N, CA, C and O atoms as CSV, one atom per row, in Angstrom:
chain,resi,resn,atom,element,x,y,z
A,1,SER,N,N,-18.151,-129.090,168.304
A,1,SER,CA,C,-18.411,-129.708,167.026
A,1,SER,C,C,-20.097,-129.155,166.398
A,1,SER,O,O,-20.726,-128.345,167.078
A,2,ILE,N,N,-20.576,-129.587,165.330
A,2,ILE,CA,C,-22.142,-129.280,165.253
A,2,ILE,C,C,-22.940,-130.758,165.324
A,2,ILE,O,O,-24.118,-130.949,165.023
A,3,ALA,N,N,-22.061,-131.656,165.761
A,3,ALA,CA,C,-22.514,-133.028,166.363
A,3,ALA,C,C,-23.008,-133.367,167.712
A,3,ALA,O,O,-23.434,-134.469,168.057
A,4,PHE,N,N,-22.862,-131.852,168.748
A,4,PHE,CA,C,-23.417,-131.731,169.586
A,4,PHE,C,C,-24.673,-130.731,169.884
A,4,PHE,O,O,-25.179,-130.389,170.953
A,5,LEU,N,N,-24.953,-130.424,168.655
A,5,LEU,CA,C,-26.234,-129.289,168.590
A,5,LEU,C,C,-27.006,-129.810,169.116
A,5,LEU,O,O,-27.032,-131.041,169.105
A,6,GLN,N,N,-28.244,-128.825,170.003
A,6,GLN,CA,C,-29.115,-130.011,170.220
A,6,GLN,C,C,-30.209,-129.371,169.392
A,6,GLN,O,O,-30.370,-128.154,169.308
A,7,ALA,N,N,-31.118,-130.497,168.648
A,7,ALA,CA,C,-32.344,-130.296,167.785
A,7,ALA,C,C,-33.506,-130.252,168.206
A,7,ALA,O,O,-34.488,-130.140,167.473
A,8,CYS,N,N,-33.534,-130.327,169.335
A,8,CYS,CA,C,-34.879,-129.906,170.542
A,8,CYS,C,C,-36.502,-130.908,170.095
A,8,CYS,O,O,-37.593,-130.716,170.632
A,9,SER,N,N,-36.150,-132.159,168.772
A,9,SER,CA,C,-37.218,-133.034,168.435
A,9,SER,C,C,-38.102,-132.675,168.941
A,9,SER,O,O,-39.017,-132.173,168.288
A,10,GLU,N,N,-38.183,-132.838,170.772
A,10,GLU,CA,C,-39.561,-133.183,171.525
A,10,GLU,C,C,-40.175,-131.810,171.584
A,10,GLU,O,O,-41.251,-131.830,172.180
A,11,LYS,N,N,-39.901,-130.907,171.250
A,11,LYS,CA,C,-40.540,-129.709,171.533
A,11,LYS,C,C,-41.261,-129.148,170.053
A,11,LYS,O,O,-42.277,-128.452,170.049
A,12,ARG,N,N,-40.656,-129.515,169.019
A,12,ARG,CA,C,-41.458,-129.736,167.693
A,12,ARG,C,C,-43.075,-129.890,166.973
A,12,ARG,O,O,-43.363,-131.081,167.088
A,13,SER,N,N,-43.230,-129.789,166.880
A,13,SER,CA,C,-44.914,-129.915,166.275
A,13,SER,C,C,-45.298,-131.027,165.602
A,13,SER,O,O,-44.177,-131.348,165.208
A,14,PHE,N,N,-45.718,-131.516,165.346
A,14,PHE,CA,C,-45.560,-133.150,164.121
A,14,PHE,C,C,-45.728,-132.239,162.745
A,14,PHE,O,O,-45.278,-132.613,161.663
A,15,LYS,N,N,-46.415,-131.033,162.931
A,15,LYS,CA,C,-46.073,-129.987,161.333
A,15,LYS,C,C,-45.058,-129.959,161.270
A,15,LYS,O,O,-44.601,-130.363,160.201
A,16,SER,N,N,-44.021,-129.460,162.374
A,16,SER,CA,C,-42.785,-129.079,161.852
A,16,SER,C,C,-42.215,-130.528,161.764
A,16,SER,O,O,-41.015,-130.522,161.488
A,17,LEU,N,N,-42.456,-131.080,161.836
A,17,LEU,CA,C,-40.710,-132.276,162.170
A,17,LEU,C,C,-41.295,-133.001,160.713
A,17,LEU,O,O,-40.531,-133.534,159.908
A,18,TRP,N,N,-42.771,-132.924,160.527
A,18,TRP,CA,C,-42.981,-133.294,159.153
A,18,TRP,C,C,-42.593,-132.749,157.886
A,18,TRP,O,O,-42.365,-133.287,156.802
A,19,GLY,N,N,-42.574,-131.769,158.203
A,19,GLY,CA,C,-41.954,-130.702,157.334
A,19,GLY,C,C,-40.443,-131.053,156.866
A,19,GLY,O,O,-39.744,-130.995,155.854
A,20,TYR,N,N,-40.375,-131.426,158.130
A,20,TYR,CA,C,-38.387,-131.269,157.766
A,20,TYR,C,C,-37.897,-132.855,157.663
A,20,TYR,O,O,-36.785,-133.151,157.225
A,21,THR,N,N,-38.735,-133.704,158.060
A,21,THR,CA,C,-38.384,-135.219,157.242
A,21,THR,C,C,-39.254,-135.038,155.895
A,21,THR,O,O,-39.351,-136.077,155.241
A,22,PHE,N,N,-39.530,-134.555,155.668
A,22,PHE,CA,C,-40.164,-134.269,153.905
A,22,PHE,C,C,-38.996,-133.659,153.263
A,22,PHE,O,O,-38.709,-133.845,152.081
A,23,ALA,N,N,-38.379,-132.978,154.019
A,23,ALA,CA,C,-36.998,-131.832,152.712
A,23,ALA,C,C,-35.894,-132.793,153.029
A,23,ALA,O,O,-34.955,-132.986,152.257
A,24,ALA,N,N,-36.051,-133.467,154.336
A,24,ALA,CA,C,-34.753,-134.290,153.909
A,24,ALA,C,C,-34.937,-135.446,153.463
A,24,ALA,O,O,-33.989,-136.195,153.227
A,25,VAL,N,N,-36.380,-135.835,153.243
A,25,VAL,CA,C,-36.295,-137.726,152.195
A,25,VAL,C,C,-35.884,-136.964,150.827
A,25,VAL,O,O,-35.012,-137.382,150.066
A,26,PHE,N,N,-36.647,-135.778,150.626
A,26,PHE,CA,C,-35.946,-135.027,149.416
A,26,PHE,C,C,-34.569,-134.971,148.811
A,26,PHE,O,O,-34.077,-135.598,147.873
A,27,LEU,N,N,-34.140,-134.152,149.518
A,27,LEU,CA,C,-32.836,-133.740,149.538
A,27,LEU,C,C,-31.697,-135.336,149.532
A,27,LEU,O,O,-30.760,-135.288,148.735
A,28,THR,N,N,-31.834,-136.598,150.380
A,28,THR,CA,C,-31.642,-137.991,150.307
A,28,THR,C,C,-31.836,-137.928,148.605
A,28,THR,O,O,-30.962,-137.822,147.745
A,29,PHE,N,N,-33.637,-138.058,148.420
A,29,PHE,CA,C,-33.017,-138.674,146.929
A,29,PHE,C,C,-32.652,-137.453,145.954
A,29,PHE,O,O,-32.673,-137.972,144.838
A,30,CYS,N,N,-32.298,-135.964,145.788
A,30,CYS,CA,C,-31.376,-135.556,145.714
A,30,CYS,C,C,-30.022,-135.876,145.190
A,30,CYS,O,O,-29.487,-135.726,144.091
A,31,PHE,N,N,-29.599,-136.420,146.461
A,31,PHE,CA,C,-28.176,-137.139,146.460
A,31,PHE,C,C,-27.766,-138.358,146.086
A,31,PHE,O,O,-26.734,-139.028,146.040
A,32,TYR,N,N,-29.180,-138.443,145.772
A,32,TYR,CA,C,-28.898,-139.946,145.131
A,32,TYR,C,C,-29.449,-140.227,143.770
A,32,TYR,O,O,-29.364,-141.393,143.385
A,33,ILE,N,N,-30.063,-139.245,142.891
A,33,ILE,CA,C,-30.032,-138.925,141.645
A,33,ILE,C,C,-28.674,-138.220,141.226
A,33,ILE,O,O,-28.275,-138.438,140.082
A,34,GLY,N,N,-28.057,-137.534,141.912
A,34,GLY,CA,C,-26.909,-136.731,141.896
A,34,GLY,C,C,-25.828,-137.951,141.455
A,34,GLY,O,O,-25.001,-137.821,140.553
A,35,GLY,N,N,-25.988,-139.039,142.193
A,35,GLY,CA,C,-24.817,-140.172,141.891
A,35,GLY,C,C,-24.230,-140.241,143.474
A,35,GLY,O,O,-23.046,-140.579,143.454
A,36,TYR,N,N,-24.715,-140.025,144.769
A,36,TYR,CA,C,-23.896,-140.054,145.518
A,36,TYR,C,C,-24.013,-141.678,145.696
A,36,TYR,O,O,-24.871,-142.227,145.005
A,37,PRO,N,N,-23.452,-142.253,146.313
A,37,PRO,CA,C,-23.458,-143.832,146.594
A,37,PRO,C,C,-24.184,-144.724,147.911
A,37,PRO,O,O,-23.616,-145.288,148.845
A,38,MET,N,N,-25.750,-144.610,147.582
A,38,MET,CA,C,-26.672,-145.345,148.607
A,38,MET,C,C,-27.748,-146.047,148.533
A,38,MET,O,O,-28.473,-145.674,147.610
A,39,LYS,N,N,-28.128,-146.874,149.103
A,39,LYS,CA,C,-29.237,-147.976,148.938
A,39,LYS,C,C,-30.243,-147.849,149.748
A,39,LYS,O,O,-30.160,-147.837,150.976
A,40,TRP,N,N,-31.108,-147.763,149.183
A,40,TRP,CA,C,-32.503,-147.464,149.707
A,40,TRP,C,C,-33.375,-148.893,150.090
A,40,TRP,O,O,-34.564,-148.609,150.231
A,41,CYS,N,N,-33.182,-149.905,150.232
A,41,CYS,CA,C,-33.377,-151.285,150.898
A,41,CYS,C,C,-32.206,-151.840,150.859
A,41,CYS,O,O,-31.190,-151.586,150.213
A,42,ASN,N,N,-32.553,-152.870,151.863
A,42,ASN,CA,C,-31.648,-154.190,152.499
A,42,ASN,C,C,-30.713,-154.120,152.991
A,42,ASN,O,O,-29.703,-154.796,152.795
A,43,GLU,N,N,-30.984,-152.813,154.131
A,43,GLU,CA,C,-29.486,-152.274,154.741
A,43,GLU,C,C,-29.819,-152.723,156.112
A,43,GLU,O,O,-29.913,-151.981,157.090
A,44,THR,N,N,-29.959,-153.770,156.098
A,44,THR,CA,C,-29.679,-154.366,157.742
A,44,THR,C,C,-28.236,-155.009,157.642
A,44,THR,O,O,-27.384,-154.847,158.515
A,45,ASP,N,N,-28.090,-155.585,156.752
A,45,ASP,CA,C,-26.692,-156.101,156.616
A,45,ASP,C,C,-25.558,-154.886,157.122
A,45,ASP,O,O,-24.680,-155.482,157.747
A,46,LEU,N,N,-25.369,-153.952,157.095
A,46,LEU,CA,C,-24.786,-152.862,157.450
A,46,LEU,C,C,-24.896,-152.757,158.289
A,46,LEU,O,O,-23.757,-152.861,158.746
A,47,PHE,N,N,-25.950,-152.481,159.544
A,47,PHE,CA,C,-26.559,-152.246,160.660
A,47,PHE,C,C,-26.098,-153.029,161.762
A,47,PHE,O,O,-26.110,-152.712,162.951
A,48,PHE,N,N,-25.688,-154.089,161.236
A,48,PHE,CA,C,-25.795,-155.285,162.276
A,48,PHE,C,C,-23.943,-156.002,162.136
A,48,PHE,O,O,-23.610,-157.128,162.504
A,49,SER,N,N,-23.327,-155.298,161.718
A,49,SER,CA,C,-21.673,-155.983,161.638
A,49,SER,C,C,-21.172,-154.817,162.017
A,49,SER,O,O,-21.635,-153.678,161.960
A,50,VAL,N,N,-19.616,-155.474,162.630
A,50,VAL,CA,C,-18.963,-154.632,163.199
A,50,VAL,C,C,-18.014,-153.502,162.527
A,50,VAL,O,O,-17.132,-153.990,161.819
A,51,PRO,N,N,-18.020,-152.634,162.577
A,51,PRO,CA,C,-16.896,-151.637,161.298
A,51,PRO,C,C,-15.682,-151.960,161.305
A,51,PRO,O,O,-15.294,-152.200,162.448
A,52,SER,N,N,-14.703,-152.101,160.316
A,52,SER,CA,C,-13.895,-152.420,159.799
A,52,SER,C,C,-13.024,-151.797,159.174
A,52,SER,O,O,-13.503,-151.573,158.062
A,53,PRO,N,N,-11.514,-151.179,159.277
A,53,PRO,CA,C,-11.378,-150.134,158.159
A,53,PRO,C,C,-10.887,-151.389,157.320
A,53,PRO,O,O,-10.313,-150.983,156.309
A,54,ASP,N,N,-10.915,-152.762,157.390
A,54,ASP,CA,C,-10.576,-153.644,155.632
A,54,ASP,C,C,-12.042,-153.459,154.956
A,54,ASP,O,O,-12.231,-152.982,153.837
A,55,ARG,N,N,-13.103,-153.954,155.903
A,55,ARG,CA,C,-14.243,-154.170,155.302
A,55,ARG,C,C,-15.391,-153.312,155.194
A,55,ARG,O,O,-16.537,-153.460,155.617
A,56,ARG,N,N,-14.560,-151.885,154.192
A,56,ARG,CA,C,-16.068,-150.609,154.453
A,56,ARG,C,C,-16.974,-150.931,152.920
A,56,ARG,O,O,-16.497,-151.459,151.916
A,57,PRO,N,N,-17.969,-150.585,153.048
A,57,PRO,CA,C,-19.233,-150.803,152.424
A,57,PRO,C,C,-18.662,-149.355,150.708
A,57,PRO,O,O,-17.786,-148.529,150.452
A,58,ASP,N,N,-20.036,-150.008,150.021
A,58,ASP,CA,C,-19.473,-149.086,148.744
A,58,ASP,C,C,-20.497,-148.099,148.618
A,58,ASP,O,O,-20.372,-147.261,147.726
A,59,TRP,N,N,-21.542,-148.066,149.413
A,59,TRP,CA,C,-22.811,-147.120,149.869
A,59,TRP,C,C,-23.144,-147.048,151.391
A,59,TRP,O,O,-22.673,-147.668,152.344
A,60,ILE,N,N,-23.899,-146.299,151.327
A,60,ILE,CA,C,-24.202,-146.292,152.668
A,60,ILE,C,C,-25.692,-146.285,152.576
A,60,ILE,O,O,-26.167,-146.028,151.470
A,61,PRO,N,N,-26.670,-146.578,153.777
A,61,PRO,CA,C,-28.159,-146.552,154.023
A,61,PRO,C,C,-28.792,-145.245,153.409
A,61,PRO,O,O,-28.536,-144.257,154.098
A,62,ALA,N,N,-29.506,-145.003,152.357
A,62,ALA,CA,C,-30.012,-143.689,152.446
A,62,ALA,C,C,-31.065,-143.332,153.899
A,62,ALA,O,O,-31.443,-142.184,154.130
A,63,SER,N,N,-31.248,-143.918,154.337
A,63,SER,CA,C,-32.160,-144.190,156.390
A,63,SER,C,C,-31.349,-143.271,156.758
A,63,SER,O,O,-31.812,-142.154,156.988
A,64,TRP,N,N,-29.753,-143.552,156.922
A,64,TRP,CA,C,-28.751,-143.027,157.509
A,64,TRP,C,C,-28.119,-141.550,156.905
A,64,TRP,O,O,-27.403,-140.976,157.725
A,65,LEU,N,N,-28.287,-140.836,155.553
A,65,LEU,CA,C,-28.072,-139.805,155.355
A,65,LEU,C,C,-29.369,-139.008,155.366
A,65,LEU,O,O,-29.316,-137.797,155.149
A,66,ALA,N,N,-30.380,-139.534,155.574
A,66,ALA,CA,C,-31.715,-138.802,155.821
A,66,ALA,C,C,-31.798,-138.325,157.211
A,66,ALA,O,O,-31.939,-137.142,157.522
A,67,SER,N,N,-31.709,-139.244,157.973
A,67,SER,CA,C,-31.278,-138.945,159.356
A,67,SER,C,C,-30.773,-137.999,159.765
A,67,SER,O,O,-31.212,-137.107,160.492
A,68,CYS,N,N,-29.528,-138.200,159.176
A,68,CYS,CA,C,-28.301,-136.817,159.301
A,68,CYS,C,C,-29.027,-135.646,158.814
A,68,CYS,O,O,-29.647,-134.889,159.561
A,69,LEU,N,N,-28.914,-135.476,157.214
A,69,LEU,CA,C,-29.854,-134.227,157.288
A,69,LEU,C,C,-31.315,-134.031,158.002
A,69,LEU,O,O,-31.591,-132.863,157.732
A,70,LEU,N,N,-32.388,-134.568,158.769
A,70,LEU,CA,C,-33.597,-134.436,159.016
A,70,LEU,C,C,-32.550,-133.506,160.817
A,70,LEU,O,O,-33.058,-132.696,161.593
A,71,TYR,N,N,-31.080,-134.090,160.874
A,71,TYR,CA,C,-31.005,-133.672,162.460
A,71,TYR,C,C,-30.417,-132.408,161.801
A,71,TYR,O,O,-31.281,-131.599,162.138
A,72,HIS,N,N,-29.719,-131.857,161.244
A,72,HIS,CA,C,-28.712,-130.505,160.683
A,72,HIS,C,C,-30.188,-129.755,160.009
A,72,HIS,O,O,-30.327,-128.542,160.162
A,73,LEU,N,N,-30.810,-130.225,159.575
A,73,LEU,CA,C,-32.159,-129.349,159.377
A,73,LEU,C,C,-32.562,-128.453,160.930
A,73,LEU,O,O,-32.559,-127.269,161.267
A,74,GLN,N,N,-32.753,-129.217,161.316
A,74,GLN,CA,C,-33.321,-128.926,162.863
A,74,GLN,C,C,-32.738,-128.438,163.488
A,74,GLN,O,O,-33.296,-127.503,164.063
A,75,THR,N,N,-31.175,-128.697,163.852
A,75,THR,CA,C,-30.095,-127.997,164.774
A,75,THR,C,C,-29.808,-126.335,163.663
A,75,THR,O,O,-29.436,-125.341,164.286
A,76,VAL,N,N,-29.974,-126.229,162.396
A,76,VAL,CA,C,-29.638,-124.664,162.121
A,76,VAL,C,C,-30.880,-123.868,162.050
A,76,VAL,O,O,-30.948,-122.919,161.269
A,77,GLU,N,N,-31.925,-124.215,162.862
A,77,GLU,CA,C,-32.830,-123.608,163.069
A,77,GLU,C,C,-32.887,-122.606,164.110
A,77,GLU,O,O,-33.231,-121.425,164.071
A,78,ILE,N,N,-32.331,-123.595,165.373
A,78,ILE,CA,C,-31.839,-122.877,166.340
A,78,ILE,C,C,-30.953,-122.804,167.122
A,78,ILE,O,O,-30.938,-122.536,168.323
A,79,ASN,N,N,-29.883,-123.152,166.130
A,79,ASN,CA,C,-28.243,-122.600,166.834
A,79,ASN,C,C,-27.385,-122.278,165.963
A,79,ASN,O,O,-26.228,-122.644,165.756
A,80,SER,N,N,-28.553,-121.038,165.123
A,80,SER,CA,C,-27.986,-120.693,164.173
A,80,SER,C,C,-28.530,-118.565,164.748
A,80,SER,O,O,-29.433,-118.362,165.560
A,81,PHE,N,N,-27.848,-117.572,164.185
A,81,PHE,CA,C,-28.483,-116.321,164.598
A,81,PHE,C,C,-27.334,-116.013,163.524
A,81,PHE,O,O,-26.269,-116.552,163.221
A,82,PRO,N,N,-28.339,-114.442,162.916
A,82,PRO,CA,C,-28.210,-113.917,162.041
A,82,PRO,C,C,-26.934,-113.071,162.662
A,82,PRO,O,O,-26.740,-113.107,163.877
A,83,ILE,N,N,-26.150,-112.380,161.871
A,83,ILE,CA,C,-24.921,-111.665,162.104
A,83,ILE,C,C,-25.253,-110.316,161.225
A,83,ILE,O,O,-25.550,-110.464,160.039
A,84,SER,N,N,-25.201,-108.934,161.832
A,84,SER,CA,C,-25.343,-107.606,160.524
A,84,SER,C,C,-24.531,-106.600,161.049
A,84,SER,O,O,-24.562,-106.431,162.267
A,85,GLU,N,N,-23.744,-105.837,160.293
A,85,GLU,CA,C,-23.387,-104.822,160.214
A,85,GLU,C,C,-23.946,-103.691,159.932
A,85,GLU,O,O,-24.243,-103.433,158.765
A,86,ALA,N,N,-24.263,-102.540,161.273
A,86,ALA,CA,C,-24.759,-102.020,160.850
A,86,ALA,C,C,-24.167,-100.615,160.660
A,86,ALA,O,O,-24.802,-99.754,160.052
């Protein structure tokens, strides 16, 4: 599963992390203007309630989506490799 790949955030430079963070927020905004259901503020009520199949939110926090994108942007660089047939 991709959820268990290493992101190695602690070994990255500030410049690298800043670039990935900027890209993640930009992509999150692209999802937002594309109609993906999310909210950019007042997210705390979702974080402090127990998840339930009966009470599902209509939207997700934008910070959650941005953090997932940041994680995946970092893991792609170090956990992927090119395959070529010569």
